[in-house]
TIROVO-232831 format. One record per residue (C-alpha): residue number from 1; chain; residue in three letters; x, y, z. Coordinates in pm, whole numbers, plus 32768, in hexadecimal, padded with zeros to 4 digits. Layout:
BEGIN
<r num="NUM" chaine="A" residu="Ala" east="X" north="Y" up="Z"/>
...
***
This chain:
BEGIN
<r num="1" chaine="A" residu="Met" east="75CE" north="8417" up="7F8C"/>
<r num="2" chaine="A" residu="Ala" east="7711" north="8453" up="804B"/>
<r num="3" chaine="A" residu="Ala" east="77D2" north="8589" up="7FF4"/>
<r num="4" chaine="A" residu="Val" east="7916" north="8561" up="7F3F"/>
<r num="5" chaine="A" residu="Leu" east="7A30" north="85AD" up="8030"/>
<r num="6" chaine="A" residu="Pro" east="7B3A" north="8698" up="7FA7"/>
<r num="7" chaine="A" residu="Leu" east="7C8A" north="8609" up="7F53"/>
<r num="8" chaine="A" residu="Ala" east="7D94" north="8645" up="8058"/>
<r num="9" chaine="A" residu="Val" east="7EA6" north="8738" up="8000"/>
<r num="10" chaine="A" residu="Val" east="7FE3" north="867E" up="7FAE"/>
<r num="11" chaine="A" residu="Val" east="8132" north="86DC" up="8049"/>
<r num="12" chaine="A" residu="Thr" east="826F" north="8698" up="7F8F"/>
<r num="13" chaine="A" residu="Val" east="83AF" north="868A" up="8060"/>
<r num="14" chaine="A" residu="Asp" east="84F5" north="85CE" up="806A"/>
<r num="15" chaine="A" residu="Ala" east="84C4" north="846D" up="80F3"/>
<r num="16" chaine="A" residu="Pro" east="8534" north="843F" up="825C"/>
<r num="17" chaine="A" residu="Pro" east="8676" north="8379" up="827C"/>
<r num="18" chaine="A" residu="Leu" east="865F" north="8203" up="82B0"/>
<r num="19" chaine="A" residu="Gly" east="863C" north="81A1" up="841B"/>
<r num="20" chaine="A" residu="Gly" east="8552" north="82BF" up="8474"/>
<r num="21" chaine="A" residu="Ala" east="865C" north="83C0" up="84B6"/>
<r num="22" chaine="A" residu="Ser" east="85FE" north="852A" up="8483"/>
<r num="23" chaine="A" residu="Ala" east="8681" north="85E7" up="8358"/>
<r num="24" chaine="A" residu="Gly" east="8797" north="86DD" up="8394"/>
<r num="25" chaine="A" residu="Pro" east="8745" north="884B" up="83C4"/>
<r num="26" chaine="A" residu="Ser" east="8794" north="88A2" up="825A"/>
<r num="27" chaine="A" residu="Glu" east="86B3" north="878A" up="81DB"/>
<r num="28" chaine="A" residu="Ala" east="8590" north="87A2" up="82CB"/>
<r num="29" chaine="A" residu="Pro" east="8446" north="87FF" up="821F"/>
<r num="30" chaine="A" residu="Glu" east="837C" north="891E" up="82A6"/>
<r num="31" chaine="A" residu="Arg" east="825E" north="8835" up="830A"/>
<r num="32" chaine="A" residu="Leu" east="8269" north="86BE" up="833D"/>
<r num="33" chaine="A" residu="Pro" east="8126" north="8604" up="8306"/>
<r num="34" chaine="A" residu="Pro" east="8088" north="8568" up="843D"/>
<r num="35" chaine="A" residu="Ala" east="80E7" north="840E" up="84A8"/>
<r num="36" chaine="A" residu="Val" east="7FE3" north="8307" up="8455"/>
<r num="37" chaine="A" residu="Glu" east="7ED9" north="82C2" up="855A"/>
<r num="38" chaine="A" residu="Arg" east="7EE7" north="8158" up="85C9"/>
<r num="39" chaine="A" residu="Pro" east="7D97" north="80BB" up="8611"/>
<r num="40" chaine="A" residu="Gly" east="7E42" north="7F6D" up="85DE"/>
<r num="41" chaine="A" residu="Val" east="7F8C" north="7EE6" up="8656"/>
<r num="42" chaine="A" residu="Lys" east="80B3" north="7F36" up="8578"/>
<r num="43" chaine="A" residu="Pro" east="8129" north="7DEF" up="84DE"/>
<r num="44" chaine="A" residu="Glu" east="8298" north="7D8B" up="84B8"/>
<r num="45" chaine="A" residu="Val" east="831A" north="7E12" up="836F"/>
<r num="46" chaine="A" residu="Val" east="8460" north="7DCE" up="82BE"/>
<r num="47" chaine="A" residu="Thr" east="84ED" north="7F23" up="826B"/>
<r num="48" chaine="A" residu="Arg" east="857C" north="7F96" up="8122"/>
<r num="49" chaine="A" residu="Gly" east="86D7" north="7F96" up="81BF"/>
<r num="50" chaine="A" residu="Ala" east="86AD" north="7E28" up="8224"/>
<r num="51" chaine="A" residu="Trp" east="8649" north="7DB2" up="80C9"/>
<r num="52" chaine="A" residu="Gly" east="874C" north="7E85" up="801B"/>
<r num="53" chaine="A" residu="Ala" east="8683" north="7F91" up="7F62"/>
<r num="54" chaine="A" residu="Asp" east="875E" north="8065" up="7E7D"/>
<r num="55" chaine="A" residu="Glu" east="8724" north="81C3" up="7EFC"/>
<r num="56" chaine="A" residu="Asp" east="87FC" north="824E" up="7DE3"/>
<r num="57" chaine="A" residu="Leu" east="86E3" north="81F0" up="7CF1"/>
<r num="58" chaine="A" residu="Arg" east="8605" north="82F3" up="7D93"/>
<r num="59" chaine="A" residu="Thr" east="8632" north="844B" up="7CF7"/>
<r num="60" chaine="A" residu="Glu" east="84ED" north="84FC" up="7D5D"/>
<r num="61" chaine="A" residu="Lys" east="846E" north="8573" up="7EAB"/>
<r num="62" chaine="A" residu="Val" east="836D" north="849F" up="7F60"/>
<r num="63" chaine="A" residu="Thr" east="8207" north="8516" up="7F4C"/>
<r num="64" chaine="A" residu="Tyr" east="8123" north="84E7" up="8077"/>
<r num="65" chaine="A" residu="Thr" east="7FAA" north="84DB" up="8071"/>
<r num="66" chaine="A" residu="Gly" east="7E8B" north="84C5" up="8162"/>
<r num="67" chaine="A" residu="Ala" east="7E2D" north="83B1" up="8256"/>
<r num="68" chaine="A" residu="Ala" east="7DD6" north="826E" up="81A3"/>
<r num="69" chaine="A" residu="Arg" east="7C67" north="825A" up="8150"/>
<r num="70" chaine="A" residu="Ala" east="7C8F" north="8121" up="8074"/>
<r num="71" chaine="A" residu="Val" east="7D7F" north="8003" up="8039"/>
<r num="72" chaine="A" residu="Phe" east="7DB8" north="7F6B" up="7EDF"/>
<r num="73" chaine="A" residu="Val" east="7E32" north="7E04" up="7ED0"/>
<r num="74" chaine="A" residu="His" east="7F11" north="7D92" up="7DB3"/>
<r num="75" chaine="A" residu="His" east="7FDB" north="7C6A" up="7D46"/>
<r num="76" chaine="A" residu="Thr" east="8133" north="7C84" up="7CA2"/>
<r num="77" chaine="A" residu="Gly" east="8103" north="7B68" up="7BAA"/>
<r num="78" chaine="A" residu="His" east="8235" north="7AA6" up="7C16"/>
<r num="79" chaine="A" residu="Pro" east="8216" north="7928" up="7C12"/>
<r num="80" chaine="A" residu="Asp" east="8195" north="78AF" up="7D63"/>
<r num="81" chaine="A" residu="Gly" east="82A9" north="77A8" up="7D8D"/>
<r num="82" chaine="A" residu="Tyr" east="83BC" north="7895" up="7DFC"/>
<r num="83" chaine="A" residu="Asp" east="848C" north="7858" up="7F37"/>
<r num="84" chaine="A" residu="Cys" east="843C" north="7963" up="803E"/>
<r num="85" chaine="A" residu="Ala" east="85B4" north="797D" up="8087"/>
<r num="86" chaine="A" residu="Asp" east="85D7" north="7A0E" up="7F2A"/>
<r num="87" chaine="A" residu="Val" east="84DE" north="7B2C" up="7F60"/>
<r num="88" chaine="A" residu="Pro" east="85D7" north="7C43" up="7FAA"/>
<r num="89" chaine="A" residu="Glu" east="8681" north="7BFE" up="7E5A"/>
<r num="90" chaine="A" residu="Met" east="852E" north="7BF5" up="7DB2"/>
<r num="91" chaine="A" residu="Leu" east="84D8" north="7D46" up="7E4C"/>
<r num="92" chaine="A" residu="Arg" east="861B" north="7DE4" up="7DD8"/>
<r num="93" chaine="A" residu="Ser" east="85CB" north="7D6C" up="7C78"/>
<r num="94" chaine="A" residu="Met" east="8468" north="7DF3" up="7C93"/>
<r num="95" chaine="A" residu="Gln" east="84E6" north="7F49" up="7CFE"/>
<r num="96" chaine="A" residu="Ser" east="85D1" north="7F54" up="7BD2"/>
<r num="97" chaine="A" residu="Asp" east="84B6" north="7EE8" up="7AEA"/>
<r num="98" chaine="A" residu="His" east="83C3" north="7FEB" up="7B72"/>
<r num="99" chaine="A" residu="Val" east="84C4" north="8100" up="7B39"/>
<r num="100" chaine="A" residu="Ser" east="8562" north="808F" up="79EB"/>
<r num="101" chaine="A" residu="Arg" east="8433" north="7FF6" up="793C"/>
<r num="102" chaine="A" residu="Met" east="8308" north="8099" up="79E4"/>
<r num="103" chaine="A" residu="Gly" east="83A6" north="81EE" up="79FD"/>
<r num="104" chaine="A" residu="Trp" east="8355" north="8221" up="7B6B"/>
<r num="105" chaine="A" residu="Asp" east="8448" north="82B0" up="7C68"/>
<r num="106" chaine="A" residu="Asp" east="8434" north="8187" up="7D51"/>
<r num="107" chaine="A" residu="Val" east="8370" north="8051" up="7DAD"/>
<r num="108" chaine="A" residu="Gly" east="8203" north="809D" up="7D59"/>
<r num="109" chaine="A" residu="Tyr" east="8168" north="7FE0" up="7E81"/>
<r num="110" chaine="A" residu="Asn" east="816F" north="805E" up="7FE6"/>
<r num="111" chaine="A" residu="Phe" east="8195" north="7EF8" up="8067"/>
<r num="112" chaine="A" residu="Val" east="81ED" north="7DAB" up="7FD4"/>
<r num="113" chaine="A" residu="Ile" east="818F" north="7C64" up="8082"/>
<r num="114" chaine="A" residu="Asp" east="821D" north="7B0E" up="802F"/>
<r num="115" chaine="A" residu="Lys" east="8168" north="79BE" up="8038"/>
<r num="116" chaine="A" residu="Cys" east="8200" north="7978" up="818F"/>
<r num="117" chaine="A" residu="Gly" east="8158" north="7AA5" up="8223"/>
<r num="118" chaine="A" residu="Thr" east="828A" north="7B83" up="8240"/>
<r num="119" chaine="A" residu="Ile" east="823C" north="7CF3" up="8211"/>
<r num="120" chaine="A" residu="Tyr" east="8337" north="7DCA" up="815A"/>
<r num="121" chaine="A" residu="Glu" east="834B" north="7F46" up="8146"/>
<r num="122" chaine="A" residu="Gly" east="831B" north="7FA5" up="7FDA"/>
<r num="123" chaine="A" residu="Arg" east="831F" north="8111" up="7F76"/>
<r num="124" chaine="A" residu="Ala" east="840A" north="81FD" up="8032"/>
<r num="125" chaine="A" residu="Gly" east="838A" north="830B" up="8119"/>
<r num="126" chaine="A" residu="Gly" east="8365" north="8273" up="826E"/>
<r num="127" chaine="A" residu="Leu" east="828B" north="815C" up="82FA"/>
<r num="128" chaine="A" residu="Asp" east="81D0" north="824A" up="83DE"/>
<r num="129" chaine="A" residu="Arg" east="817E" north="8343" up="82CC"/>
<r num="130" chaine="A" residu="Phe" east="8075" north="834C" up="81C1"/>
<r num="131" chaine="A" residu="Val" east="814A" north="8326" up="8089"/>
<r num="132" chaine="A" residu="Leu" east="80B3" north="8366" up="7F31"/>
<r num="133" chaine="A" residu="Gly" east="80E5" north="8226" up="7E6E"/>
<r num="134" chaine="A" residu="Ala" east="80DD" north="81C9" up="7CFD"/>
<r num="135" chaine="A" residu="His" east="7FFE" north="8096" up="7D17"/>
<r num="136" chaine="A" residu="Thr" east="7E9D" north="80E9" up="7CA9"/>
<r num="137" chaine="A" residu="Ser" east="7E8E" north="81EA" up="7B93"/>
<r num="138" chaine="A" residu="Gly" east="7DA3" north="830B" up="7BE8"/>
<r num="139" chaine="A" residu="Phe" east="7D6C" north="8293" up="7D4D"/>
<r num="140" chaine="A" residu="Asn" east="7EBF" north="82AB" up="7DF6"/>
<r num="141" chaine="A" residu="Met" east="7E49" north="83D1" up="7EC7"/>
<r num="142" chaine="A" residu="Asp" east="7DEB" north="837B" up="802D"/>
<r num="143" chaine="A" residu="Ser" east="7E1D" north="8207" up="7FEE"/>
<r num="144" chaine="A" residu="Val" east="7F18" north="80F2" up="802F"/>
<r num="145" chaine="A" residu="Gly" east="7F8F" north="7FF4" up="7F2C"/>
<r num="146" chaine="A" residu="Ile" east="7FE2" north="7E93" up="7FAA"/>
<r num="147" chaine="A" residu="Ala" east="8077" north="7D9B" up="7EB4"/>
<r num="148" chaine="A" residu="Ala" east="807B" north="7C25" up="7EF0"/>
<r num="149" chaine="A" residu="Leu" east="81B7" north="7B8F" up="7E62"/>
<r num="150" chaine="A" residu="Gly" east="8137" north="7A88" up="7D72"/>
<r num="151" chaine="A" residu="Asp" east="801A" north="7A38" up="7C82"/>
<r num="152" chaine="A" residu="Phe" east="7F11" north="7997" up="7D66"/>
<r num="153" chaine="A" residu="Glu" east="7E12" north="7915" up="7C6D"/>
<r num="154" chaine="A" residu="Val" east="7D76" north="7801" up="7D45"/>
<r num="155" chaine="A" residu="Pro" east="7CBB" north="786B" up="7E84"/>
<r num="156" chaine="A" residu="Glu" east="7D11" north="7725" up="7F39"/>
<r num="157" chaine="A" residu="Leu" east="7E81" north="775B" up="7EF4"/>
<r num="158" chaine="A" residu="Val" east="7E95" north="78BE" up="7F7C"/>
<r num="159" chaine="A" residu="Pro" east="7F5A" north="7894" up="80C6"/>
<r num="160" chaine="A" residu="Asp" east="7EA3" north="78F4" up="8201"/>
<r num="161" chaine="A" residu="Ala" east="7FE5" north="7998" up="8278"/>
<r num="162" chaine="A" residu="Leu" east="7FD2" north="7A87" up="8150"/>
<r num="163" chaine="A" residu="Val" east="7E62" north="7AD5" up="8193"/>
<r num="164" chaine="A" residu="Ser" east="7EA8" north="7B1C" up="8301"/>
<r num="165" chaine="A" residu="Ala" east="7FD2" north="7BF4" up="82B4"/>
<r num="166" chaine="A" residu="Ile" east="7F0A" north="7CCE" up="81C1"/>
<r num="167" chaine="A" residu="Ala" east="7DFA" north="7CEF" up="82CA"/>
<r num="168" chaine="A" residu="Arg" east="7EFA" north="7D64" up="83C6"/>
<r num="169" chaine="A" residu="Val" east="7F77" north="7E76" up="82E4"/>
<r num="170" chaine="A" residu="Val" east="7E0E" north="7EE0" up="8291"/>
<r num="171" chaine="A" residu="Ala" east="7DB1" north="7EEF" up="8403"/>
<r num="172" chaine="A" residu="Trp" east="7EE3" north="7FC3" up="844E"/>
<r num="173" chaine="A" residu="Lys" east="7EE8" north="80B5" up="832B"/>
<r num="174" chaine="A" residu="Leu" east="7D7A" north="8114" up="82F7"/>
<r num="175" chaine="A" residu="Arg" east="7D19" north="825B" up="8398"/>
<r num="176" chaine="A" residu="Met" east="7C56" north="8266" up="84D9"/>
<r num="177" chaine="A" residu="Gly" east="7AE0" north="8221" up="84C4"/>
<r num="178" chaine="A" residu="Thr" east="7AFA" north="815B" up="837C"/>
<r num="179" chaine="A" residu="Asp" east="7A51" north="8007" up="8369"/>
<r num="180" chaine="A" residu="Pro" east="7B1E" north="7F1C" up="8289"/>
<r num="181" chaine="A" residu="Arg" east="79D5" north="7E73" up="822C"/>
<r num="182" chaine="A" residu="Gly" east="7936" north="7FB5" up="81AF"/>
<r num="183" chaine="A" residu="Thr" east="7947" north="808D" up="8079"/>
<r num="184" chaine="A" residu="Val" east="79E3" north="81E0" up="8033"/>
<r num="185" chaine="A" residu="Arg" east="79AD" north="82EF" up="7F2E"/>
<r num="186" chaine="A" residu="Leu" east="7AE7" north="835F" up="7E7C"/>
<r num="187" chaine="A" residu="Val" east="7B2F" north="844E" up="7D60"/>
<r num="188" chaine="A" residu="Ser" east="7C01" north="83EF" up="7C34"/>
<r num="189" chaine="A" residu="Thr" east="7D36" north="84C7" up="7BF7"/>
<r num="190" chaine="A" residu="Asn" east="7D6F" north="8461" up="7A8A"/>
<r num="191" chaine="A" residu="Asp" east="7CD4" north="83AD" up="7960"/>
<r num="192" chaine="A" residu="Asp" east="7DA4" north="826E" up="797A"/>
<r num="193" chaine="A" residu="Ser" east="7CA3" north="819F" up="7A3B"/>
<r num="194" chaine="A" residu="Arg" east="7B3B" north="8145" up="79FC"/>
<r num="195" chaine="A" residu="Val" east="7AD8" north="8292" up="7A97"/>
<r num="196" chaine="A" residu="Pro" east="7B16" north="83DE" up="79DE"/>
<r num="197" chaine="A" residu="Glu" east="7BE2" north="84E8" up="7A8C"/>
<r num="198" chaine="A" residu="Gly" east="7B12" north="85AB" up="7B87"/>
<r num="199" chaine="A" residu="Asp" east="79FD" north="84A8" up="7B9D"/>
<r num="200" chaine="A" residu="Pro" east="79A8" north="83F7" up="7CE3"/>
<r num="201" chaine="A" residu="Ala" east="79A2" north="8283" up="7D17"/>
<r num="202" chaine="A" residu="Thr" east="791B" north="81B3" up="7E31"/>
<r num="203" chaine="A" residu="Val" east="79FC" north="808A" up="7E7A"/>
<r num="204" chaine="A" residu="Ala" east="7A31" north="7F92" up="7F95"/>
<r num="205" chaine="A" residu="Val" east="7B1E" north="8019" up="809A"/>
<r num="206" chaine="A" residu="Val" east="7BEE" north="7EE3" up="8051"/>
<r num="207" chaine="A" residu="Ser" east="7BE7" north="7EBB" up="7EDB"/>
<r num="208" chaine="A" residu="Gly" east="7C9F" north="7DF1" up="7DDC"/>
<r num="209" chaine="A" residu="His" east="7D5E" north="7EA9" up="7CCB"/>
<r num="210" chaine="A" residu="Arg" east="7C60" north="7E24" up="7BCC"/>
<r num="211" chaine="A" residu="Asp" east="7B45" north="7ED9" up="7C77"/>
<r num="212" chaine="A" residu="Ile" east="7BBA" north="802A" up="7BF2"/>
<r num="213" chaine="A" residu="Val" east="7CAB" north="7FDC" up="7AD2"/>
<r num="214" chaine="A" residu="Glu" east="7C86" north="7EF4" up="79A4"/>
<r num="215" chaine="A" residu="Thr" east="7D69" north="7DDE" up="7A1B"/>
<r num="216" chaine="A" residu="His" east="7D6A" north="7C74" up="7A92"/>
<r num="217" chaine="A" residu="Cys" east="7E25" north="7CDA" up="7BCF"/>
<r num="218" chaine="A" residu="Pro" east="7E26" north="7C60" up="7CE5"/>
<r num="219" chaine="A" residu="Gly" east="7DDD" north="7B0C" up="7C53"/>
<r num="220" chaine="A" residu="Glu" east="7CA1" north="7A3A" up="7C72"/>
<r num="221" chaine="A" residu="Gly" east="7D12" north="7985" up="7DAC"/>
<r num="222" chaine="A" residu="Leu" east="7D7B" north="7AB6" up="7E74"/>
<r num="223" chaine="A" residu="Asn" east="7C55" north="7B7F" up="7DFE"/>
<r num="224" chaine="A" residu="Ala" east="7B6D" north="7A6F" up="7E87"/>
<r num="225" chaine="A" residu="Arg" east="7C15" north="7A94" up="7FDD"/>
<r num="226" chaine="A" residu="Leu" east="7BD4" north="7C0A" up="7FFD"/>
<r num="227" chaine="A" residu="Pro" east="7A9B" north="7BD2" up="80D4"/>
<r num="228" chaine="A" residu="Ala" east="7B70" north="7B09" up="81CA"/>
<r num="229" chaine="A" residu="Ile" east="7C73" north="7C1F" up="81CF"/>
<r num="230" chaine="A" residu="Arg" east="7B64" north="7D22" up="8218"/>
<r num="231" chaine="A" residu="Glu" east="7AD3" north="7C53" up="8333"/>
<r num="232" chaine="A" residu="Glu" east="7C20" north="7C08" up="83D5"/>
<r num="233" chaine="A" residu="Ala" east="7C8F" north="7D78" up="83BC"/>
<r num="234" chaine="A" residu="Ala" east="7B48" north="7DE9" up="8459"/>
<r num="235" chaine="A" residu="Lys" east="7B71" north="7CF0" up="857D"/>
<r num="236" chaine="A" residu="Leu" east="7CD6" north="7D6C" up="85B4"/>
<r num="237" chaine="A" residu="Arg" east="7C62" north="7ED3" up="85CA"/>
<r num="238" chaine="A" residu="Ile" east="7B49" north="7E7E" up="86B7"/>
<r num="239" chaine="A" residu="Asp" east="7C32" north="7DB7" up="8796"/>
<r num="240" chaine="A" residu="Ala" east="7D2D" north="7ED1" up="8796"/>
<r num="241" chaine="A" residu="Gln" east="7C29" north="7FC9" up="8804"/>
<r num="242" chaine="A" residu="Arg" east="7BB2" north="7EE5" up="891B"/>
<r num="243" chaine="A" residu="Gly" east="7D16" north="7EAB" up="898D"/>
***
């Protein structure tokens, strides 16, 4: 049986300013977490500044965690018939809802992807950093949360553009040496999931939210496409290493 790897030490610092600029001398943390290793090509991502995130809603410092050992795929539950041109407004509403109703300090997901395959920066902290999210209770450490904007109940109606975009983020964000088609052993940090605090769980490296928490998320259709996401992400990583 594989040994349970220790949880990485989290680092809480002020989020870097938008646009990647360094914090001023009075704001600079003593130690910045390392930039993410990129076994895959970094995809194009719409930044928080571009979609109009309200940075005044954020009142707490960003917490960073270890390199991503797992990715949890979610859906947001929005009706699938939205116009992709309206996504920035939908994201602004989502951020407000996550703060005012859910009680979080920001968007819970690290990334949000619409049905057209456009990737949006979710939680603040920097695209090239390992930001601790609020997406999968008990398993936010060393993981990335990706939310598909929509409901996605029917496998045949899940857009290929969405599947490919999720795979690109998976290939980019997972730590070096991780096979998206494999499994990983994680340790629960609280009692809010199916796994009691302190207990280990073996999950797919690319899992659906429902695999660890009692929920319907990420929808029947998107959940059925997870094998395709794993395969495409694995191919992207192999191609990047060869190139």
